[in-house]
C-alpha positions in Angstrom: -23.5 3.7 34.0 -21.3 0.8 32.9 -22.4 -2.9 33.1 -19.2 -4.0 34.7 -16.8 -2.3 37.0 -13.7 -1.5 34.9 -10.2 -2.2 36.1 -9.2 1.1 34.4 -10.9 3.5 32.1 -9.7 3.9 28.5 -7.8 7.0 27.6 -8.9 9.4 24.9 -6.4 8.2 22.4 -7.8 4.6 22.5 -11.4 5.9 22.2 -10.5 8.0 19.2 -8.7 5.0 17.7 -11.8 2.8 18.0 -14.0 5.6 16.7 -11.8 6.1 13.6 -11.8 2.4 12.8 -15.6 2.2 13.1 -16.1 5.3 10.9 -14.1 3.7 8.1 -16.2 0.5 8.0 -19.1 0.3 5.6 -20.9 -2.6 7.5 -21.2 -4.1 10.9 -18.1 -5.6 12.3 -17.5 -8.0 15.2 -15.6 -7.1 18.3 -12.9 -9.6 17.3 -12.5 -7.8 14.0 -12.2 -4.5 15.8 -9.6 -5.9 18.2 -7.6 -7.5 15.4 -7.5 -4.4 13.2 -6.6 -1.7 15.8 -3.1 -0.4 15.5 -2.5 -0.8 19.3 -3.3 -3.8 21.4 -6.5 -3.3 23.4 -8.0 -5.4 26.1 -11.5 -6.7 25.4 -12.8 -5.2 28.6 -11.5 -1.8 27.5 -13.2 -2.2 24.1 -16.4 -3.1 25.8 -16.3 0.1 27.9 -15.6 2.2 24.8 -18.4 0.5 22.8 -20.8 1.0 25.7 -19.9 4.7 25.8 -20.3 5.1 22.1 -23.7 3.4 22.2 -24.9 5.6 25.0 -23.8 8.7 23.0 -25.7 7.3 19.9 -22.6 7.0 17.7 -22.8 3.2 17.2 -25.4 0.5 17.1 -24.5 -2.9 18.7 -26.6 -5.6 17.2 -26.6 -9.3 16.4 -24.3 -8.8 13.4 -21.8 -6.7 15.2 -21.0 -3.0 15.8 -22.0 -0.4 13.2 -21.2 3.3 13.1 -24.5 5.3 12.9 -23.5 8.8 13.8 -23.9 11.2 10.9 -22.0 14.5 11.0 -23.9 17.5 9.6 -21.2 19.1 7.4 -23.2 22.3 6.9 -23.5 22.8 10.6 -19.8 22.1 11.1 -19.0 24.7 8.4 -21.3 27.3 10.0 -19.8 26.7 13.5 -16.3 27.0 12.1 -17.2 30.3 10.4 -18.8 31.6 13.5 -15.9 30.8 15.7 -13.3 32.1 13.2 -14.9 35.6 13.5 -13.9 35.9 17.2 
């Protein structure tokens, strides 16, 4: 699944931190920009594993100009699911 054998896998908090940062960006950003702007120090190998996972799940696009968030949440679907689960 992963291109390189990781020393350790990232925890959920780190994955969510990277996701949150990428969602806030309006354009493609470099890996260095991501690492420099995360609130917690993250190793490049850990970031690469996270980005590979996000690309496999179709949430980001990694291109020549950097990494860009492409996942679009359907707010209507989210609202319907919330209403459906609230009735239980």
